[in-house]
N, C-alpha and C positions, 0 to 999 in steps of 0.2 A: 490509619487513625481517622475516625469520623470527625467532620467539622460540625461544631455545635449549631443546631438549627438547620442543617443542610439535609434535605430529604432526597437522597440519591435516587431512590426508585421513582419518585414523582418527576424528578429532573430528567431521568432517562425516558420516561413515557412522553414528557413534553418534547424532548429532543427528537424522538422518532416521529411524533405527530406533527410538530410545528416546523421542523427543519428538513428532516429526511424525506418524509412522505410528500411534502409540498414541493420537493425538488425532483419529483417524478420517480422516486424509488419505491416501487410497488411489489417487487419480488418478495414473496412471503418468507422464503428461506433466508434471504439476506436480512430482512427485518428481524426475524427470529434470532439470527446470530448476533446482530447488534444488541438486541435485548438481553441475550444470554451472557455476553462477555462484559465484565465489569470495567467499563472505560476508566472509571476513577482510579483503578488500581495501576493504570499505566501512565498516569499524569504525575509530574513532579509535585511533591507535597505542597509547595507554596502556591501552586496554581490549581489545587484540587477543586476549589470552588468554581473554577471555570471549565471543569471536565466536560460539561454538556453544552457549553456555549458555542455559538456560531462563529468561532474564531480559531486561528492557528495558535496552538499553545507552545511556548518556547521550551526547547530542550537544551541540553548541553551542546557545546561545539557549534553554537549558532544555528542549530537545526530546529525544525518546527514539526509538530504533529499536524496531520491533515485535518481540515475542517470535517466534522462528522458527515455532512451531506456529500462531500466529495468522496469520502470513503465508501459511502453507500452507492453512489453512482458508479464508482470504479468496480465494486464487487458485482453489481447488477450487470454491468457490461461484460465482465469476465465470465459470469455465469458458472462458478465453480461447481463441479459435480463430485459426488463421493467417489473416491478411488483415484482421482486425477492427481498428477504430480505438479506441484506448484512451486515456483521460485519467486521470492520477493527480493528486490534489489533496494536496499535501504531499510534496515530493521527499525532504527529509531527506538521508540519506546517498546516496540513489540506488539502494539495493539492490532495493527493490520495482520501481523503474523498469527495472532490468536483467532482473528476472524476467519482467515484462510484455513486454519487448522480445524475450525468448526464446520467449514463448508466443503473442503476438498479432502484429498487423501494425505499423502506424505508432503510436508511443506519444508522447503529449505529457504532460509533467509540469510542474506549476507550484509555485512556492514563493515565499514573501515575502522570503527572505533571499538576497542576492546571493552570499554566500560558499558557501551550500549549492548554488546553481545552478552556480557556477563549478567547485566541487570535484566535484560529481556528474558534470558534463559531462566533466571530465578522466578520471574513472574509467571512464565508459562508452566514451569514445574509446579508452582503452587496451585495452578488451575488444572493440573493433571493432563496437560496437552502434550502427550508423549510423541505424537506424530510429527511434531515440529522440531527441526534442528537449526541452530543458528551458528554461523561460522564467520570468522573475521577474514575478510578478503576484499579485494578491489574488483568489483564486478565490471568496471569499465574495461578492464584488461584481462581478467581471468575468471570465467564463470565456474562454479563448483561442479563436481561430478553429479550425475543424476538425470541429465537430459537424455534425449530431447524432452522439452517441457510441454505439458498441456496448458499451463497457465503461467504467465509472467506478469507480476505487478511491480512496476517501477514507481517508487514513492517519492522520487526527486525528479526534477526536470532535466532535460538535455537540450542544448541548442539545436542539435540535429541528431536523428537516430543513427547510431553506428550501423554500418552496412551489414555486418554479420549477425546482428541480433535476431532478425526474423528467421534466419536459418536455424536458430536453436529451438524453434517451435516444432513440436510433433505435428503430424497431419491433424488438421482441425484445431490446433492449438491457438490460444489467444494471448495477446500481449496488450496491457494497458500502459501507456506512457504519456507524459506531457512534454511537448516539444515547443521550443521557442525561447525567447528572452523577454524578461519583464519590460514593459507591461503587457506584451502580446504573447500569450502562450495558449496552446490548443491541446486539449486532451484527445487522444486517439486510441482506437482499438484496431490492432493489427491481427488478422486471422489468416492462418496458413490454409489455403484452399486447394493446393496441389503440390506436387513435388517441387516445383519452382515457381509457385504462384501464391501471392498474398493479396488480401483485400484490406483496404484502409478505410476506416469510418471515422469521421470527425464527430466528436461527442459534445463537447462544450468548451468554453473558455474558462481558464482559471490561471492561478499563479502559484507555483511551488518553488521552494529553494532548489538551486541546481545541485546535481550530484557533484561531490567533491572531485575536482579534476576534469569535469566535463568542459570541453572547449569547442567552439565552432570550427569547422574546417577552414583553413586559410584560403583567402580569395587571391588568386594570382592574376596580375594584369600585365599587359605588354607595354 
């Protein structure tokens, strides 16, 4: 339902020009995908007037939508290509799922909450994004079938990256994740560059809600 007086198309143009481009997101494929996916359709109705604001929008279960410019930087860093297999950890509203479906090949997204899975599936279906599937699972302990993955987008933070996650990447595969604890978190890009070799790039500082159940490794002292 449209909000009286709200010009979504102009707000979308302003978001891309004033928030996303100014945060050094210049990949035209990424910008085109952000322009094509109706972000307002993934925002809870009571926050729809904030769909294009430079803020994290509240979702159910204490979760938040990523800020638009962070979504853009994440996608630019991952550089999805047509035909690549993408995994998203943390479906949330399904907005990032839709962006990945526009940019990559088959997309699998996992979330702990059944209502997120159901609602996001409905939204993606209305947009005709048949290449995306959403499953209810705990990715901290059990990744879905379909790997190894060319792309992994982790939309919640972890105190430390689980040791086995990089091994789930295909050769040349890339993973975006945010590591640390508030207020100090770092967005990183992990790239598999060999059979047992990975490169880590520090991208920027940000703060994301932690994945449910993510805990730092215990520190043992004598």
